[in-house]
C-alpha positions as CSV (number, residue, x, y, z in Angstrom):
1,M,27.3,239.6,91.0
2,P,27.8,242.6,88.7
3,H,28.5,245.9,90.3
4,P,25.2,247.8,91.0
5,P,24.6,250.6,88.5
6,S,24.3,254.2,89.7
7,I,20.7,255.4,90.0
8,S,19.6,259.1,89.7
9,L,16.1,259.8,91.0
10,I,14.3,263.2,90.6
11,T,11.4,264.4,92.7
12,P,9.5,267.4,91.2
13,S,7.7,269.2,93.9
14,F,5.4,272.2,94.5
15,N,3.5,272.9,97.8
16,H,3.2,269.3,98.9
17,A,4.5,269.6,102.4
18,P,2.0,267.1,103.8
19,F,3.4,264.3,101.6
20,I,7.0,265.1,100.4
21,E,8.7,263.8,103.5
22,S,7.1,260.4,103.0
23,A,8.5,260.4,99.5
24,I,11.9,261.4,100.6
25,R,12.1,258.8,103.4
26,S,10.9,256.0,101.0
27,V,14.0,256.8,98.8
28,L,16.6,257.4,101.5
29,D,15.6,254.3,103.5
30,Q,16.4,252.2,100.5
31,N,20.1,252.6,101.4
32,Y,21.1,252.0,97.8
33,P,24.9,252.3,97.6
34,A,25.0,254.3,94.3
35,L,22.1,256.7,94.6
36,E,21.9,260.3,93.5
37,Y,18.6,261.9,94.7
38,L,17.6,265.4,93.7
39,V,14.4,267.3,94.6
40,M,13.4,269.9,92.1
41,D,11.1,272.2,94.1
42,A,9.3,275.1,92.4
43,A,9.8,277.7,95.2
44,S,7.2,276.2,97.5
45,T,5.7,278.4,100.2
46,D,4.0,275.8,102.4
47,G,7.0,274.6,104.5
48,T,8.4,272.2,101.9
49,V,11.8,274.0,101.9
50,E,12.1,273.6,105.7
51,I,11.5,269.9,105.3
52,L,14.2,269.7,102.6
53,R,16.7,271.5,104.8
54,K,16.3,268.9,107.5
55,Y,18.1,266.3,105.5
56,G,21.4,268.2,105.1
57,A,23.9,266.3,103.0
58,Q,21.6,263.3,102.6
59,L,19.6,265.1,100.0
60,Q,20.3,267.4,97.0
61,W,17.6,269.9,96.3
62,I,16.9,273.1,94.3
63,S,14.0,275.5,95.1
64,Q,13.3,278.0,92.4
65,P,10.5,278.8,89.9
66,D,10.2,276.7,86.9
67,N,8.0,276.1,83.8
68,G,6.1,273.1,85.2
69,Q,6.6,269.5,86.2
70,T,8.0,268.3,82.9
71,D,10.5,271.1,82.8
72,A,11.6,270.3,86.4
73,I,12.2,266.6,85.6
74,N,14.1,267.3,82.4
75,R,16.3,269.9,84.1
76,G,16.8,267.7,87.1
77,I,17.9,264.7,85.0
78,A,20.4,267.0,83.1
79,Q,22.0,267.8,86.4
80,T,22.6,264.2,87.5
81,T,25.0,261.5,86.3
82,G,23.4,258.2,87.2
83,E,23.2,255.4,84.6
84,I,19.7,254.5,85.6
85,L,17.0,257.2,85.8
86,G,13.5,257.7,87.2
87,W,11.3,260.3,88.8
88,L,9.1,260.1,91.9
89,N,6.3,262.6,92.4
90,S,6.2,264.3,95.7
91,D,3.2,262.4,97.0
92,D,4.2,258.9,95.8
93,A,6.6,256.5,97.4
94,L,9.0,253.7,96.6
95,A,8.3,250.3,98.0
96,P,11.0,248.9,100.3
97,G,13.9,247.2,98.5
98,S,12.8,248.4,95.0
99,L,16.1,250.1,94.1
100,A,18.2,247.1,95.1
101,A,15.9,244.9,92.9
102,L,16.2,247.3,90.0
103,G,19.9,247.7,90.3
104,E,20.4,244.0,90.3
105,F,18.1,243.5,87.3
106,F,19.7,246.3,85.2
107,A,23.2,244.9,86.0
108,A,22.2,241.4,85.0
109,N,20.4,242.5,81.8
110,P,22.4,245.1,79.9
111,N,20.1,244.7,76.9
112,I,17.1,245.9,78.8
113,G,16.5,249.7,78.5
114,L,13.3,250.2,80.6
115,V,11.8,248.3,83.4
116,Y,8.5,248.8,85.1
117,G,7.0,247.0,88.1
118,N,3.8,246.6,89.9
119,A,2.4,249.3,92.2
120,D,-0.3,249.8,94.9
121,F,-2.7,252.7,95.3
122,I,-2.5,254.4,98.7
123,D,-4.7,257.1,100.2
124,A,-3.8,260.5,101.6
125,A,-2.9,258.9,105.0
126,G,-0.7,256.3,103.3
127,N,-3.0,253.4,103.7
128,R,-3.1,250.8,100.9
129,I,-6.3,250.9,98.8
130,G,-5.5,248.1,96.4
131,S,-3.3,247.0,93.5
132,C,-2.9,249.0,90.3
133,A,-5.0,246.5,88.4
134,H,-4.3,247.8,84.9
135,I,-0.6,246.9,84.9
136,E,0.2,244.1,82.4
137,K,3.2,242.6,80.6
138,F,4.7,244.8,78.0
139,N,3.2,244.7,74.5
140,P,3.9,247.8,72.3
141,R,0.6,247.3,70.4
142,R,-1.5,247.3,73.5
143,L,0.4,250.3,74.9
144,L,-0.5,252.3,71.8
145,H,-4.0,251.1,71.1
146,Y,-5.5,250.0,74.4
147,S,-3.9,251.2,77.6
148,D,-1.1,253.1,79.2
149,F,-0.4,250.2,81.6
150,I,3.0,251.5,82.9
151,V,2.7,253.1,86.3
152,Q,5.2,256.0,86.3
153,P,6.7,255.8,89.8
154,A,7.4,252.1,89.2
155,A,9.3,252.7,85.9
156,F,13.1,253.2,85.6
157,F,15.2,253.5,82.4
158,R,18.8,253.9,81.2
159,R,20.1,257.4,80.6
160,G,20.9,256.4,77.0
161,V,17.2,255.6,76.4
162,F,16.1,258.9,77.8
163,E,18.5,260.7,75.5
164,A,17.7,258.6,72.5
165,A,14.0,259.3,73.0
166,G,14.6,263.0,73.3
167,G,13.6,263.3,77.0
168,L,10.1,264.4,78.1
169,D,8.1,266.6,75.9
170,S,7.7,269.8,77.9
171,S,4.6,270.9,75.9
172,L,2.6,268.1,77.5
173,H,0.9,268.6,80.8
174,W,-0.8,265.2,81.5
175,A,0.6,262.6,79.0
176,M,4.4,263.3,79.0
177,D,5.1,259.9,80.6
178,Y,2.8,258.0,78.1
179,D,4.5,259.8,75.3
180,F,7.9,258.8,76.7
181,W,7.0,255.2,77.0
182,L,5.9,255.1,73.4
183,K,9.1,256.8,72.3
184,A,11.2,254.5,74.4
185,A,9.5,251.4,72.9
186,K,10.9,252.4,69.5
187,C,14.5,252.4,70.7
188,T,14.9,249.8,73.4
189,Q,13.6,246.6,75.0
190,I,11.0,247.2,77.7
191,V,10.1,244.5,80.3
192,H,7.7,244.2,83.2
193,M,9.1,243.1,86.6
194,P,6.4,241.2,88.6
195,R,7.2,243.0,91.9
196,V,5.7,245.9,93.7
197,L,8.1,248.8,93.2
198,A,6.1,251.9,94.1
199,H,3.0,253.3,95.9
200,Y,0.9,255.7,93.9
201,R,-1.0,258.1,96.2
202,W,-4.6,258.8,95.0
203,L,-5.6,262.4,95.8
204,P,-8.6,264.5,94.7
205,S,-6.1,267.2,93.6
206,S,-3.9,265.0,91.4
207,K,-3.5,266.3,87.9
208,T,-5.0,263.1,86.4
209,S,-8.0,263.3,88.8
210,V,-9.0,266.7,87.6
211,G,-7.8,266.7,84.0
212,G,-11.2,265.8,82.4
213,D,-11.7,266.3,78.7
214,Q,-8.5,268.3,78.3
215,R,-6.4,265.4,79.6
216,L,-8.1,262.9,77.2
217,A,-7.6,265.3,74.3
218,E,-3.9,265.4,75.1
219,V,-3.7,261.6,75.4
220,E,-5.4,261.4,71.9
221,R,-2.9,263.8,70.4
222,V,0.0,261.7,71.8
223,A,-1.5,258.5,70.6
224,R,-2.1,259.9,67.1
225,R,1.5,261.2,67.1
226,H,2.7,257.6,67.4
227,G,0.4,256.1,64.8
228,A,-3.0,255.4,66.6
229,A,-6.2,256.2,64.8
230,G,-7.7,257.9,67.9
231,L,-8.1,257.6,71.6
232,P,-6.9,254.3,73.0
233,A,-9.6,251.8,74.0
234,F,-9.4,252.1,77.8
235,F,-9.2,255.9,77.6
236,R,-12.4,255.7,75.6
237,L,-14.0,253.8,78.5
238,E,-13.0,256.6,80.7
239,A,-14.6,259.1,78.4
240,V,-17.8,257.0,78.5
241,R,-17.8,257.2,82.3
242,M,-17.3,261.0,82.2
243,H,-20.2,261.5,79.7
244,L,-22.5,259.3,81.7
245,A,-21.7,261.3,84.8
246,E,-22.5,264.5,82.9
247,A,-25.8,262.9,81.7
248,A,-26.8,262.0,85.3
249,A,-26.0,265.5,86.4
250,H,-28.2,267.0,83.7
251,V,-31.1,264.7,84.6
252,R,-30.9,265.8,88.2
253,Q,-31.1,269.4,86.9
254,R,-33.9,268.5,84.6
255,Q,-31.9,269.5,81.6
256,L,-33.1,266.6,79.4
257,T,-31.8,267.8,76.1
258,S,-28.3,268.1,77.5
259,A,-28.6,264.7,79.2
260,C,-29.5,263.2,75.9
261,R,-26.5,264.8,74.2
262,S,-24.1,263.5,77.0
263,A,-25.6,260.0,76.8
264,A,-25.2,260.0,73.0
265,A,-21.6,261.1,73.4
266,A,-21.0,258.2,75.8
267,T,-22.5,255.7,73.3
268,W,-20.4,257.1,70.5
269,A,-17.2,257.0,72.5
270,V,-17.5,253.2,72.9
271,A,-19.4,252.3,69.7
272,A,-16.8,253.9,67.5
273,S,-14.1,251.7,68.7
274,P,-14.1,247.9,68.2
275,R,-11.2,247.6,70.6
276,A,-13.2,249.4,73.4
277,L,-16.2,247.1,72.7
278,R,-14.0,244.0,73.0
279,S,-12.4,245.3,76.2
280,L,-15.9,245.3,77.8
281,L,-16.0,241.5,77.3
282,S,-13.0,241.0,79.6
283,L,-13.5,240.4,83.3
284,R,-10.2,242.1,83.9
285,T,-11.6,245.3,82.5
286,W,-14.5,245.2,85.0
287,K,-12.0,244.6,87.8
288,I,-10.2,247.8,86.7
289,I,-13.5,249.7,86.6
290,W,-14.4,248.5,90.1
291,M,-11.1,249.7,91.4
292,G,-11.9,253.1,89.8
293,Q,-15.1,253.2,91.8
294,I,-13.2,252.5,95.0
295,L,-10.6,255.3,94.2
296,R,-13.3,257.9,93.5
297,R,-15.1,257.1,96.7
298,R,-11.8,257.3,98.6
299,A,-10.9,260.6,96.9
300,A,-14.3,262.1,98.0
301,Q,-13.5,261.1,101.6
302,N,-10.0,262.6,101.3
303,T,-11.3,265.9,100.0
304,R,-12.6,266.6,103.5
305,V,-9.2,266.0,105.1
306,F,-6.8,267.1,102.3
307,P,-8.7,269.7,100.2
308,P,-7.3,270.6,96.8
309,P,-4.7,273.4,97.0
310,P,-5.5,276.8,95.6
311,L,-4.4,277.5,92.0
312,L,-1.1,279.4,92.3
313,G,0.0,279.4,88.7
314,T,2.3,276.4,88.9
315,P,0.4,273.0,88.8
316,S,0.6,270.6,91.6
317,R,3.4,268.0,91.2
318,G,1.7,265.2,93.0
319,G,0.3,262.4,90.9
320,G,1.2,264.4,87.9
321,Q,1.6,261.6,85.4
322,G,-0.8,261.5,82.6
323,R,-1.2,257.8,83.1
324,G,-4.9,257.3,82.5
325,A,-4.2,253.7,81.6
326,D,-7.5,252.4,82.8
327,P,-11.2,253.3,82.8
328,H,-11.0,255.1,86.1
329,G,-8.4,257.5,84.6
330,D,-5.7,257.4,87.2
């Protein structure tokens, strides 16, 4: 069997003390023989640093102010040496045995530059909610025009691919991972591994949970940058849901003119895209939408237990990917 490649993993963190130890343990408990693990903390004040100190030589970490999540990931990767790279947000977790499976795959397939696997949604307490239903086999056309179906914590890539793609775009707040997948698709072979590699924690304070119109606008800018004519189909379905929710809120407030405008925006969002209309004919799409409903209900329950943190200037690092691959906008 080929020698396992070295893996460097970065965890960007800011004030996520309730979850970061779960992320750390999920990495260290892999017992991967060639692992370099670095936590890039943005000077947390909630006890995160005390948790990091507990691990001594098992863990490398830096705690200092930065310019946001993307900046932390880029600087962290620049300080590591592993052949294979990835990042794990401070409230997500790796599935048991994932690094061994990835190391074996990369060693046996030197022509593959990026691998992504399946993932499960978990709640604030770490309980499994369900599978990330939007993940599918790699197809560059669908990635650009339909759905960001790559779940970030389940994706790993070679250092050469990261460098060839120019790293992560630090000007992006929500869609830096989506932009990176699209850049990587132009310079390497990408494959899907049909194995659960990570657990994505769904929280009411996650960046993708609260991004709203601004996140969708950024996704559209990224898609257009790579040749799309506008917002990808599944993101359009997310926009439809948002506009319909706005319309319902206006009706409750008896603001009928505003309700009509929101309803018209929802209709236009889907009617203007043949791809979005075709997506609605797929049973798989409705399965994804149903999972979105479950996630929103669970997030509402979690808000009572884990309320969103106050805004302190630096955005939360948990669930920070601009994934939005599916109609529920994860």
